[in-house]
PyMOL Python script that loads the backbone (N, CA, C, O; Angstrom):
from pymol import cmd

cmd.read_pdbstr("""\
ATOM      1  N   MET A   1     110.536 150.968 121.447  1.00  0.00           N
ATOM      2  CA  MET A   1     109.127 151.278 121.369  1.00  0.00           C
ATOM      3  C   MET A   1     108.757 151.544 119.914  1.00  0.00           C
ATOM      4  O   MET A   1     108.861 152.666 119.419  1.00  0.00           O
ATOM      5  N   LYS A   2     108.336 150.514 119.267  1.00  0.00           N
ATOM      6  CA  LYS A   2     107.998 150.626 117.863  1.00  0.00           C
ATOM      7  C   LYS A   2     106.669 151.344 117.661  1.00  0.00           C
ATOM      8  O   LYS A   2     106.452 151.970 116.623  1.00  0.00           O
ATOM      9  N   PHE A   3     105.788 151.256 118.639  1.00  0.00           N
ATOM     10  CA  PHE A   3     104.439 151.808 118.501  1.00  0.00           C
ATOM     11  C   PHE A   3     104.217 152.953 119.494  1.00  0.00           C
ATOM     12  O   PHE A   3     103.176 153.024 120.147  1.00  0.00           O
ATOM     13  N   LYS A   4     105.191 153.835 119.598  1.00  0.00           N
ATOM     14  CA  LYS A   4     105.166 154.914 120.588  1.00  0.00           C
ATOM     15  C   LYS A   4     103.966 155.839 120.419  1.00  0.00           C
ATOM     16  O   LYS A   4     103.363 156.232 121.418  1.00  0.00           O
ATOM     17  N   ASN A   5     103.603 156.196 119.205  1.00  0.00           N
ATOM     18  CA  ASN A   5     102.542 157.173 118.950  1.00  0.00           C
ATOM     19  C   ASN A   5     101.178 156.538 118.713  1.00  0.00           C
ATOM     20  O   ASN A   5     100.219 157.250 118.414  1.00  0.00           O
ATOM     21  N   MET A   6     101.068 155.237 118.837  1.00  0.00           N
ATOM     22  CA  MET A   6      99.820 154.554 118.524  1.00  0.00           C
ATOM     23  C   MET A   6      98.624 155.053 119.351  1.00  0.00           C
ATOM     24  O   MET A   6      97.569 155.303 118.768  1.00  0.00           O
ATOM     25  N   PRO A   7      98.737 155.210 120.685  1.00  0.00           N
ATOM     26  CA  PRO A   7      97.569 155.665 121.450  1.00  0.00           C
ATOM     27  C   PRO A   7      97.066 157.048 121.031  1.00  0.00           C
ATOM     28  O   PRO A   7      95.860 157.276 120.947  1.00  0.00           O
ATOM     29  N   VAL A   8      97.987 157.957 120.773  1.00  0.00           N
ATOM     30  CA  VAL A   8      97.599 159.322 120.412  1.00  0.00           C
ATOM     31  C   VAL A   8      96.921 159.341 119.044  1.00  0.00           C
ATOM     32  O   VAL A   8      95.888 159.986 118.863  1.00  0.00           O
ATOM     33  N   ILE A   9      97.508 158.635 118.091  1.00  0.00           N
ATOM     34  CA  ILE A   9      96.926 158.599 116.743  1.00  0.00           C
ATOM     35  C   ILE A   9      95.546 157.958 116.772  1.00  0.00           C
ATOM     36  O   ILE A   9      94.619 158.454 116.132  1.00  0.00           O
ATOM     37  N   LEU A  10      95.401 156.857 117.509  1.00  0.00           N
ATOM     38  CA  LEU A  10      94.115 156.172 117.603  1.00  0.00           C
ATOM     39  C   LEU A  10      93.059 157.062 118.262  1.00  0.00           C
ATOM     40  O   LEU A  10      91.918 157.114 117.804  1.00  0.00           O
ATOM     41  N   ALA A  11      93.436 157.760 119.333  1.00  0.00           N
ATOM     42  CA  ALA A  11      92.488 158.634 120.031  1.00  0.00           C
ATOM     43  C   ALA A  11      92.071 159.813 119.160  1.00  0.00           C
ATOM     44  O   ALA A  11      90.891 160.159 119.110  1.00  0.00           O
ATOM     45  N   LEU A  12      93.022 160.428 118.479  1.00  0.00           N
ATOM     46  CA  LEU A  12      92.680 161.567 117.623  1.00  0.00           C
ATOM     47  C   LEU A  12      91.829 161.159 116.430  1.00  0.00           C
ATOM     48  O   LEU A  12      90.920 161.889 116.034  1.00  0.00           O
ATOM     49  N   LEU A  13      92.117 160.006 115.864  1.00  0.00           N
ATOM     50  CA  LEU A  13      91.307 159.519 114.753  1.00  0.00           C
ATOM     51  C   LEU A  13      89.872 159.228 115.202  1.00  0.00           C
ATOM     52  O   LEU A  13      88.918 159.580 114.508  1.00  0.00           O
ATOM     53  N   ALA A  14      89.724 158.588 116.362  1.00  0.00           N
ATOM     54  CA  ALA A  14      88.383 158.311 116.887  1.00  0.00           C
ATOM     55  C   ALA A  14      87.654 159.615 117.217  1.00  0.00           C
ATOM     56  O   ALA A  14      86.461 159.745 116.943  1.00  0.00           O
ATOM     57  N   GLY A  15      88.365 160.576 117.805  1.00  0.00           N
ATOM     58  CA  GLY A  15      87.757 161.869 118.108  1.00  0.00           C
ATOM     59  C   GLY A  15      87.303 162.596 116.858  1.00  0.00           C
ATOM     60  O   GLY A  15      86.242 163.220 116.855  1.00  0.00           O
ATOM     61  N   PHE A  16      88.086 162.524 115.806  1.00  0.00           N
ATOM     62  CA  PHE A  16      87.709 163.156 114.540  1.00  0.00           C
ATOM     63  C   PHE A  16      86.453 162.516 113.954  1.00  0.00           C
ATOM     64  O   PHE A  16      85.557 163.210 113.473  1.00  0.00           O
ATOM     65  N   ILE A  17      86.401 161.194 113.999  1.00  0.00           N
ATOM     66  CA  ILE A  17      85.220 160.491 113.468  1.00  0.00           C
ATOM     67  C   ILE A  17      83.971 160.838 114.274  1.00  0.00           C
ATOM     68  O   ILE A  17      82.896 161.024 113.703  1.00  0.00           O
ATOM     69  N   VAL A  18      84.106 160.925 115.596  1.00  0.00           N
ATOM     70  CA  VAL A  18      82.962 161.280 116.440  1.00  0.00           C
ATOM     71  C   VAL A  18      82.536 162.725 116.178  1.00  0.00           C
ATOM     72  O   VAL A  18      81.343 163.028 116.173  1.00  0.00           O
ATOM     73  N   CYS A  19      83.495 163.605 115.962  1.00  0.00           N
ATOM     74  CA  CYS A  19      83.147 164.997 115.652  1.00  0.00           C
ATOM     75  C   CYS A  19      82.344 165.089 114.365  1.00  0.00           C
ATOM     76  O   CYS A  19      81.360 165.826 114.300  1.00  0.00           O
ATOM     77  N   ILE A  20      82.745 164.360 113.355  1.00  0.00           N
ATOM     78  CA  ILE A  20      82.010 164.366 112.091  1.00  0.00           C
ATOM     79  C   ILE A  20      80.603 163.800 112.286  1.00  0.00           C
ATOM     80  O   ILE A  20      79.625 164.356 111.786  1.00  0.00           O
ATOM     81  N   ALA A  21      80.512 162.677 113.025  1.00  0.00           N
ATOM     82  CA  ALA A  21      79.200 162.048 113.232  1.00  0.00           C
ATOM     83  C   ALA A  21      78.275 162.954 114.048  1.00  0.00           C
ATOM     84  O   ALA A  21      77.087 163.057 113.741  1.00  0.00           O
ATOM     85  N   THR A  22      78.802 163.607 115.078  1.00  0.00           N
ATOM     86  CA  THR A  22      77.957 164.487 115.884  1.00  0.00           C
ATOM     87  C   THR A  22      77.555 165.740 115.114  1.00  0.00           C
ATOM     88  O   THR A  22      76.484 166.300 115.346  1.00  0.00           O
ATOM     89  N   PHE A  23      78.404 166.172 114.210  1.00  0.00           N
ATOM     90  CA  PHE A  23      78.041 167.313 113.369  1.00  0.00           C
ATOM     91  C   PHE A  23      76.905 166.937 112.416  1.00  0.00           C
ATOM     92  O   PHE A  23      75.972 167.711 112.205  1.00  0.00           O
ATOM     93  N   ILE A  24      77.002 165.736 111.846  1.00  0.00           N
ATOM     94  CA  ILE A  24      75.961 165.287 110.908  1.00  0.00           C
ATOM     95  C   ILE A  24      74.625 165.114 111.629  1.00  0.00           C
ATOM     96  O   ILE A  24      73.580 165.496 111.101  1.00  0.00           O
ATOM     97  N   TYR A  25      74.654 164.540 112.835  1.00  0.00           N
ATOM     98  CA  TYR A  25      73.416 164.294 113.578  1.00  0.00           C
ATOM     99  C   TYR A  25      73.004 165.477 114.463  1.00  0.00           C
ATOM    100  O   TYR A  25      72.032 165.367 115.210  1.00  0.00           O
ATOM    101  N   ARG A  26      73.709 166.582 114.395  1.00  0.00           N
ATOM    102  CA  ARG A  26      73.379 167.851 115.056  1.00  0.00           C
ATOM    103  C   ARG A  26      73.163 167.722 116.572  1.00  0.00           C
ATOM    104  O   ARG A  26      72.097 168.042 117.099  1.00  0.00           O
ATOM    105  N   TYR A  27      74.209 167.244 117.250  1.00  0.00           N
ATOM    106  CA  TYR A  27      74.155 167.136 118.706  1.00  0.00           C
ATOM    107  C   TYR A  27      74.266 168.510 119.336  1.00  0.00           C
ATOM    108  O   TYR A  27      74.815 169.436 118.739  1.00  0.00           O
ATOM    109  N   GLU A  28      73.742 168.638 120.549  1.00  0.00           N
ATOM    110  CA  GLU A  28      73.859 169.885 121.314  1.00  0.00           C
ATOM    111  C   GLU A  28      75.290 170.020 121.827  1.00  0.00           C
ATOM    112  O   GLU A  28      76.058 169.058 121.801  1.00  0.00           O
ATOM    113  N   GLY A  29      75.639 171.205 122.287  1.00  0.00           N
ATOM    114  CA  GLY A  29      77.005 171.515 122.693  1.00  0.00           C
ATOM    115  C   GLY A  29      77.560 170.664 123.813  1.00  0.00           C
ATOM    116  O   GLY A  29      78.643 170.096 123.673  1.00  0.00           O
ATOM    117  N   LEU A  30      76.838 170.561 124.933  1.00  0.00           N
ATOM    118  CA  LEU A  30      77.354 169.840 126.091  1.00  0.00           C
ATOM    119  C   LEU A  30      77.383 168.330 125.851  1.00  0.00           C
ATOM    120  O   LEU A  30      78.340 167.668 126.251  1.00  0.00           O
ATOM    121  N   SER A  31      76.373 167.783 125.218  1.00  0.00           N
ATOM    122  CA  SER A  31      76.374 166.342 124.935  1.00  0.00           C
ATOM    123  C   SER A  31      77.461 165.996 123.905  1.00  0.00           C
ATOM    124  O   SER A  31      78.067 164.927 123.968  1.00  0.00           O
ATOM    125  N   TRP A  32      77.695 166.907 122.968  1.00  0.00           N
ATOM    126  CA  TRP A  32      78.776 166.712 121.998  1.00  0.00           C
ATOM    127  C   TRP A  32      80.121 166.681 122.709  1.00  0.00           C
ATOM    128  O   TRP A  32      80.962 165.831 122.419  1.00  0.00           O
ATOM    129  N   LEU A  33      80.320 167.598 123.631  1.00  0.00           N
ATOM    130  CA  LEU A  33      81.583 167.693 124.356  1.00  0.00           C
ATOM    131  C   LEU A  33      81.867 166.427 125.149  1.00  0.00           C
ATOM    132  O   LEU A  33      82.970 165.886 125.067  1.00  0.00           O
ATOM    133  N   TRP A  34      80.895 165.944 125.916  1.00  0.00           N
ATOM    134  CA  TRP A  34      81.094 164.740 126.724  1.00  0.00           C
ATOM    135  C   TRP A  34      81.319 163.504 125.851  1.00  0.00           C
ATOM    136  O   TRP A  34      82.107 162.626 126.202  1.00  0.00           O
ATOM    137  N   LEU A  35      80.639 163.442 124.739  1.00  0.00           N
ATOM    138  CA  LEU A  35      80.802 162.310 123.835  1.00  0.00           C
ATOM    139  C   LEU A  35      82.216 162.290 123.240  1.00  0.00           C
ATOM    140  O   LEU A  35      82.840 161.231 123.165  1.00  0.00           O
ATOM    141  N   VAL A  36      82.712 163.429 122.828  1.00  0.00           N
ATOM    142  CA  VAL A  36      84.056 163.500 122.239  1.00  0.00           C
ATOM    143  C   VAL A  36      85.117 163.212 123.300  1.00  0.00           C
ATOM    144  O   VAL A  36      86.054 162.457 123.040  1.00  0.00           O
ATOM    145  N   ILE A  37      84.987 163.793 124.475  1.00  0.00           N
ATOM    146  CA  ILE A  37      85.960 163.558 125.543  1.00  0.00           C
ATOM    147  C   ILE A  37      85.971 162.085 125.954  1.00  0.00           C
ATOM    148  O   ILE A  37      87.037 161.498 126.137  1.00  0.00           O
ATOM    149  N   GLY A  38      84.807 161.499 126.097  1.00  0.00           N
ATOM    150  CA  GLY A  38      84.722 160.079 126.457  1.00  0.00           C
ATOM    151  C   GLY A  38      85.322 159.175 125.400  1.00  0.00           C
ATOM    152  O   GLY A  38      86.007 158.204 125.721  1.00  0.00           O
ATOM    153  N   THR A  39      85.066 159.492 124.142  1.00  0.00           N
ATOM    154  CA  THR A  39      85.621 158.692 123.046  1.00  0.00           C
ATOM    155  C   THR A  39      87.134 158.790 123.005  1.00  0.00           C
ATOM    156  O   THR A  39      87.816 157.780 122.833  1.00  0.00           O
ATOM    157  N   ILE A  40      87.661 159.980 123.160  1.00  0.00           N
ATOM    158  CA  ILE A  40      89.115 160.159 123.133  1.00  0.00           C
ATOM    159  C   ILE A  40      89.763 159.425 124.305  1.00  0.00           C
ATOM    160  O   ILE A  40      90.785 158.764 124.123  1.00  0.00           O
ATOM    161  N   ALA A  41      89.192 159.527 125.491  1.00  0.00           N
ATOM    162  CA  ALA A  41      89.750 158.836 126.656  1.00  0.00           C
ATOM    163  C   ALA A  41      89.689 157.313 126.485  1.00  0.00           C
ATOM    164  O   ALA A  41      90.651 156.611 126.798  1.00  0.00           O
ATOM    165  N   LEU A  42      88.571 156.814 125.995  1.00  0.00           N
ATOM    166  CA  LEU A  42      88.412 155.371 125.795  1.00  0.00           C
ATOM    167  C   LEU A  42      89.405 154.838 124.771  1.00  0.00           C
ATOM    168  O   LEU A  42      90.048 153.816 125.011  1.00  0.00           O
ATOM    169  N   PHE A  43      89.540 155.503 123.651  1.00  0.00           N
ATOM    170  CA  PHE A  43      90.442 155.017 122.613  1.00  0.00           C
ATOM    171  C   PHE A  43      91.909 155.254 122.956  1.00  0.00           C
ATOM    172  O   PHE A  43      92.773 154.539 122.450  1.00  0.00           O
ATOM    173  N   TYR A  44      92.212 156.233 123.798  1.00  0.00           N
ATOM    174  CA  TYR A  44      93.587 156.406 124.271  1.00  0.00           C
ATOM    175  C   TYR A  44      93.977 155.229 125.165  1.00  0.00           C
ATOM    176  O   TYR A  44      95.076 154.688 125.039  1.00  0.00           O
ATOM    177  N   GLY A  45      93.082 154.836 126.064  1.00  0.00           N
ATOM    178  CA  GLY A  45      93.343 153.667 126.909  1.00  0.00           C
ATOM    179  C   GLY A  45      93.478 152.391 126.087  1.00  0.00           C
ATOM    180  O   GLY A  45      94.354 151.565 126.345  1.00  0.00           O
ATOM    181  N   LEU A  46      92.615 152.238 125.106  1.00  0.00           N
ATOM    182  CA  LEU A  46      92.698 151.081 124.215  1.00  0.00           C
ATOM    183  C   LEU A  46      94.014 151.081 123.443  1.00  0.00           C
ATOM    184  O   LEU A  46      94.616 150.027 123.241  1.00  0.00           O
ATOM    185  N   GLY A  47      94.457 152.245 123.016  1.00  0.00           N
ATOM    186  CA  GLY A  47      95.729 152.363 122.298  1.00  0.00           C
ATOM    187  C   GLY A  47      96.919 151.989 123.157  1.00  0.00           C
ATOM    188  O   GLY A  47      97.866 151.373 122.667  1.00  0.00           O
ATOM    189  N   ILE A  48      96.886 152.354 124.445  1.00  0.00           N
ATOM    190  CA  ILE A  48      97.969 151.972 125.357  1.00  0.00           C
ATOM    191  C   ILE A  48      98.030 150.461 125.503  1.00  0.00           C
ATOM    192  O   ILE A  48      99.110 149.873 125.464  1.00  0.00           O
ATOM    193  N   CYS A  49      96.870 149.832 125.671  1.00  0.00           N
ATOM    194  CA  CYS A  49      96.826 148.369 125.786  1.00  0.00           C
ATOM    195  C   CYS A  49      97.330 147.697 124.507  1.00  0.00           C
ATOM    196  O   CYS A  49      98.091 146.733 124.573  1.00  0.00           O
ATOM    197  N   LEU A  50      96.914 148.196 123.363  1.00  0.00           N
ATOM    198  CA  LEU A  50      97.362 147.622 122.096  1.00  0.00           C
ATOM    199  C   LEU A  50      98.856 147.831 121.879  1.00  0.00           C
ATOM    200  O   LEU A  50      99.537 146.952 121.351  1.00  0.00           O
ATOM    201  N   ARG A  51      99.368 148.994 122.284  1.00  0.00           N
ATOM    202  CA  ARG A  51     100.802 149.262 122.134  1.00  0.00           C
ATOM    203  C   ARG A  51     101.620 148.271 122.947  1.00  0.00           C
ATOM    204  O   ARG A  51     102.616 147.735 122.461  1.00  0.00           O
ATOM    205  N   LYS A  52     101.198 148.025 124.194  1.00  0.00           N
ATOM    206  CA  LYS A  52     101.915 147.057 125.031  1.00  0.00           C
ATOM    207  C   LYS A  52     101.838 145.654 124.436  1.00  0.00           C
ATOM    208  O   LYS A  52     102.828 144.922 124.426  1.00  0.00           O
ATOM    209  N   LEU A  53     100.674 145.289 123.947  1.00  0.00           N
ATOM    210  CA  LEU A  53     100.490 143.970 123.355  1.00  0.00           C
ATOM    211  C   LEU A  53     101.369 143.800 122.114  1.00  0.00           C
ATOM    212  O   LEU A  53     102.037 142.776 121.965  1.00  0.00           O
ATOM    213  N   PHE A  54     101.372 144.788 121.230  1.00  0.00           N
ATOM    214  CA  PHE A  54     102.182 144.695 120.016  1.00  0.00           C
ATOM    215  C   PHE A  54     103.671 144.686 120.332  1.00  0.00           C
ATOM    216  O   PHE A  54     104.431 143.967 119.684  1.00  0.00           O
ATOM    217  N   ASN A  55     104.105 145.476 121.322  1.00  0.00           N
ATOM    218  CA  ASN A  55     105.521 145.485 121.693  1.00  0.00           C
ATOM    219  C   ASN A  55     105.958 144.140 122.261  1.00  0.00           C
ATOM    220  O   ASN A  55     107.085 143.705 122.025  1.00  0.00           O
ATOM    221  N   VAL A  56     105.079 143.480 123.003  1.00  0.00           N
ATOM    222  CA  VAL A  56     105.422 142.163 123.540  1.00  0.00           C
ATOM    223  C   VAL A  56     105.471 141.136 122.423  1.00  0.00           C
ATOM    224  O   VAL A  56     106.389 140.317 122.375  1.00  0.00           O
ATOM    225  N   ILE A  57     104.503 141.168 121.532  1.00  0.00           N
ATOM    226  CA  ILE A  57     104.441 140.184 120.453  1.00  0.00           C
ATOM    227  C   ILE A  57     105.613 140.355 119.487  1.00  0.00           C
ATOM    228  O   ILE A  57     106.196 139.363 119.048  1.00  0.00           O
ATOM    229  N   LEU A  58     105.958 141.570 119.156  1.00  0.00           N
ATOM    230  CA  LEU A  58     106.972 141.831 118.141  1.00  0.00           C
ATOM    231  C   LEU A  58     108.345 142.174 118.704  1.00  0.00           C
ATOM    232  O   LEU A  58     109.191 142.694 117.977  1.00  0.00           O
ATOM    233  N   SER A  59     108.581 141.897 119.976  1.00  0.00           N
ATOM    234  CA  SER A  59     109.875 142.254 120.567  1.00  0.00           C
ATOM    235  C   SER A  59     110.974 141.351 120.023  1.00  0.00           C
ATOM    236  O   SER A  59     110.750 140.173 119.743  1.00  0.00           O
ATOM    237  N   ASP A  60     112.157 141.921 119.881  1.00  0.00           N
ATOM    238  CA  ASP A  60     113.311 141.189 119.384  1.00  0.00           C
ATOM    239  C   ASP A  60     114.180 140.664 120.524  1.00  0.00           C
ATOM    240  O   ASP A  60     115.248 140.107 120.271  1.00  0.00           O
ATOM    241  N   ASP A  61     113.756 140.828 121.746  1.00  0.00           N
ATOM    242  CA  ASP A  61     114.556 140.438 122.895  1.00  0.00           C
ATOM    243  C   ASP A  61     114.460 138.954 123.219  1.00  0.00           C
ATOM    244  O   ASP A  61     115.193 138.474 124.083  1.00  0.00           O
ATOM    245  N   ILE A  62     113.595 138.226 122.564  1.00  0.00           N
ATOM    246  CA  ILE A  62     113.427 136.809 122.850  1.00  0.00           C
ATOM    247  C   ILE A  62     114.603 136.058 122.224  1.00  0.00           C
ATOM    248  O   ILE A  62     114.785 136.108 121.008  1.00  0.00           O
ATOM    249  N   PRO A  63     115.403 135.364 123.038  1.00  0.00           N
ATOM    250  CA  PRO A  63     116.555 134.655 122.472  1.00  0.00           C
ATOM    251  C   PRO A  63     116.119 133.406 121.709  1.00  0.00           C
ATOM    252  O   PRO A  63     115.170 132.723 122.095  1.00  0.00           O
ATOM    253  N   ASP A  64     116.823 133.126 120.629  1.00  0.00           N
ATOM    254  CA  ASP A  64     116.556 131.921 119.866  1.00  0.00           C
ATOM    255  C   ASP A  64     117.121 130.716 120.611  1.00  0.00           C
ATOM    256  O   ASP A  64     117.945 130.866 121.513  1.00  0.00           O
ATOM    257  N   GLU A  65     116.679 129.532 120.231  1.00  0.00           N
ATOM    258  CA  GLU A  65     117.170 128.325 120.879  1.00  0.00           C
ATOM    259  C   GLU A  65     118.656 128.128 120.600  1.00  0.00           C
ATOM    260  O   GLU A  65     119.390 127.665 121.474  1.00  0.00           O
ATOM    261  N   GLU A  66     119.111 128.473 119.393  1.00  0.00           N
ATOM    262  CA  GLU A  66     120.514 128.313 119.057  1.00  0.00           C
ATOM    263  C   GLU A  66     121.392 129.198 119.921  1.00  0.00           C
ATOM    264  O   GLU A  66     122.453 128.766 120.370  1.00  0.00           O
ATOM    265  N   GLU A  67     120.967 130.428 120.159  1.00  0.00           N
ATOM    266  CA  GLU A  67     121.738 131.336 120.996  1.00  0.00           C
ATOM    267  C   GLU A  67     121.828 130.814 122.418  1.00  0.00           C
ATOM    268  O   GLU A  67     122.885 130.919 123.041  1.00  0.00           O
ATOM    269  N   THR A  68     120.751 130.257 122.946  1.00  0.00           N
ATOM    270  CA  THR A  68     120.747 129.716 124.298  1.00  0.00           C
ATOM    271  C   THR A  68     121.690 128.526 124.390  1.00  0.00           C
ATOM    272  O   THR A  68     122.435 128.412 125.363  1.00  0.00           O
ATOM    273  N   ASP A  69     121.676 127.640 123.403  1.00  0.00           N
ATOM    274  CA  ASP A  69     122.553 126.483 123.407  1.00  0.00           C
ATOM    275  C   ASP A  69     124.008 126.903 123.330  1.00  0.00           C
ATOM    276  O   ASP A  69     124.853 126.309 124.000  1.00  0.00           O
ATOM    277  N   ASN A  70     124.324 127.912 122.531  1.00  0.00           N
ATOM    278  CA  ASN A  70     125.695 128.377 122.399  1.00  0.00           C
ATOM    279  C   ASN A  70     126.215 128.957 123.695  1.00  0.00           C
ATOM    280  O   ASN A  70     127.369 128.718 124.049  1.00  0.00           O
ATOM    281  N   THR A  71     125.408 129.706 124.410  1.00  0.00           N
ATOM    282  CA  THR A  71     125.867 130.294 125.668  1.00  0.00           C
ATOM    283  C   THR A  71     126.085 129.215 126.713  1.00  0.00           C
ATOM    284  O   THR A  71     126.993 129.333 127.535  1.00  0.00           O
ATOM    285  N   GLU A  72     125.275 128.168 126.700  1.00  0.00           N
ATOM    286  CA  GLU A  72     125.484 127.081 127.649  1.00  0.00           C
ATOM    287  C   GLU A  72     126.775 126.349 127.328  1.00  0.00           C
ATOM    288  O   GLU A  72     127.511 125.978 128.242  1.00  0.00           O
ATOM    289  N   ASN A  73     127.069 126.131 126.052  1.00  0.00           N
ATOM    290  CA  ASN A  73     128.307 125.467 125.654  1.00  0.00           C
ATOM    291  C   ASN A  73     129.521 126.308 126.004  1.00  0.00           C
ATOM    292  O   ASN A  73     130.537 125.777 126.455  1.00  0.00           O
ATOM    293  N   GLU A  74     129.424 127.618 125.799  1.00  0.00           N
ATOM    294  CA  GLU A  74     130.529 128.504 126.135  1.00  0.00           C
ATOM    295  C   GLU A  74     130.795 128.502 127.629  1.00  0.00           C
ATOM    296  O   GLU A  74     131.953 128.531 128.044  1.00  0.00           O
ATOM    297  N   ASP A  75     129.741 128.467 128.457  1.00  0.00           N
ATOM    298  CA  ASP A  75     129.914 128.416 129.903  1.00  0.00           C
ATOM    299  C   ASP A  75     130.612 127.134 130.314  1.00  0.00           C
ATOM    300  O   ASP A  75     131.485 127.161 131.182  1.00  0.00           O
ATOM    301  N   ALA A  76     130.248 126.016 129.712  1.00  0.00           N
ATOM    302  CA  ALA A  76     130.874 124.737 130.036  1.00  0.00           C
ATOM    303  C   ALA A  76     132.338 124.745 129.622  1.00  0.00           C
ATOM    304  O   ALA A  76     133.177 124.220 130.354  1.00  0.00           O
ATOM    305  N   GLU A  77     132.673 125.325 128.470  1.00  0.00           N
ATOM    306  CA  GLU A  77     134.059 125.402 128.017  1.00  0.00           C
ATOM    307  C   GLU A  77     134.880 126.286 128.948  1.00  0.00           C
ATOM    308  O   GLU A  77     136.022 125.956 129.268  1.00  0.00           O
ATOM    309  N   ASN A  78     134.304 127.414 129.388  1.00  0.00           N
ATOM    310  CA  ASN A  78     135.021 128.308 130.303  1.00  0.00           C
ATOM    311  C   ASN A  78     135.303 127.622 131.625  1.00  0.00           C
ATOM    312  O   ASN A  78     136.381 127.808 132.191  1.00  0.00           O
ATOM    313  N   GLU A  79     134.374 126.841 132.131  1.00  0.00           N
ATOM    314  CA  GLU A  79     134.583 126.119 133.386  1.00  0.00           C
ATOM    315  C   GLU A  79     135.668 125.062 133.220  1.00  0.00           C
ATOM    316  O   GLU A  79     136.485 124.855 134.118  1.00  0.00           O
ATOM    317  N   ALA A  80     135.672 124.395 132.071  1.00  0.00           N
ATOM    318  CA  ALA A  80     136.695 123.380 131.824  1.00  0.00           C
ATOM    319  C   ALA A  80     138.080 124.016 131.756  1.00  0.00           C
ATOM    320  O   ALA A  80     139.037 123.453 132.287  1.00  0.00           O
ATOM    321  N   GLU A  81     138.207 125.175 131.115  1.00  0.00           N
ATOM    322  CA  GLU A  81     139.482 125.865 131.037  1.00  0.00           C
ATOM    323  C   GLU A  81     139.960 126.315 132.416  1.00  0.00           C
ATOM    324  O   GLU A  81     141.151 126.236 132.714  1.00  0.00           O
ATOM    325  N   GLU A  82     139.036 126.788 133.261  1.00  0.00           N
ATOM    326  CA  GLU A  82     139.400 127.211 134.613  1.00  0.00           C
ATOM    327  C   GLU A  82     139.881 126.035 135.437  1.00  0.00           C
ATOM    328  O   GLU A  82     140.824 126.171 136.217  1.00  0.00           O
ATOM    329  N   ASN A  83     139.248 124.880 135.277  1.00  0.00           N
ATOM    330  CA  ASN A  83     139.674 123.696 136.018  1.00  0.00           C
ATOM    331  C   ASN A  83     141.066 123.247 135.578  1.00  0.00           C
ATOM    332  O   ASN A  83     141.864 122.825 136.415  1.00  0.00           O
ATOM    333  N   GLU A  84     141.374 123.328 134.281  1.00  0.00           N
ATOM    334  CA  GLU A  84     142.684 122.938 133.789  1.00  0.00           C
ATOM    335  C   GLU A  84     143.763 123.892 134.292  1.00  0.00           C
ATOM    336  O   GLU A  84     144.856 123.457 134.654  1.00  0.00           O
ATOM    337  N   ASP A  85     143.463 125.183 134.316  1.00  0.00           N
ATOM    338  CA  ASP A  85     144.442 126.169 134.783  1.00  0.00           C
ATOM    339  C   ASP A  85     144.679 126.031 136.272  1.00  0.00           C
ATOM    340  O   ASP A  85     145.791 126.263 136.745  1.00  0.00           O
ATOM    341  N   GLY A  86     143.676 125.665 136.999  1.00  0.00           N
ATOM    342  CA  GLY A  86     143.789 125.565 138.454  1.00  0.00           C
ATOM    343  C   GLY A  86     144.561 124.347 138.914  1.00  0.00           C
ATOM    344  O   GLY A  86     145.043 124.330 140.047  1.00  0.00           O
ATOM    345  N   GLN A  87     144.698 123.334 138.087  1.00  0.00           N
ATOM    346  CA  GLN A  87     145.380 122.100 138.520  1.00  0.00           C
ATOM    347  C   GLN A  87     146.820 122.129 138.256  1.00  0.00           C
ATOM    348  O   GLN A  87     147.524 121.166 138.564  1.00  0.00           O
TER     349      GLN A  87
END
""", "prot")
cmd.dss("prot")
cmd.show_as("cartoon", "prot")
cmd.util.cbc("prot")
cmd.orient("prot")
């Protein structure tokens, strides 16, 4: 998990920006609260989606073509050796 903390960092950064903007525009208490909570929840969900997307795109688990060809050749050699030993 290369991007483990991405959702939390994204949500907190968005919440901080909304807090500054609501302070500048002088929002009331309850509307400020709902706006900040909604922003944090929305950006946390977005961060989870982005984390999954980045982990899939940048994963190292995808085998190269050369590795796949080598394993197929090794399997064929092992079968040939077993057939020779069995006869």
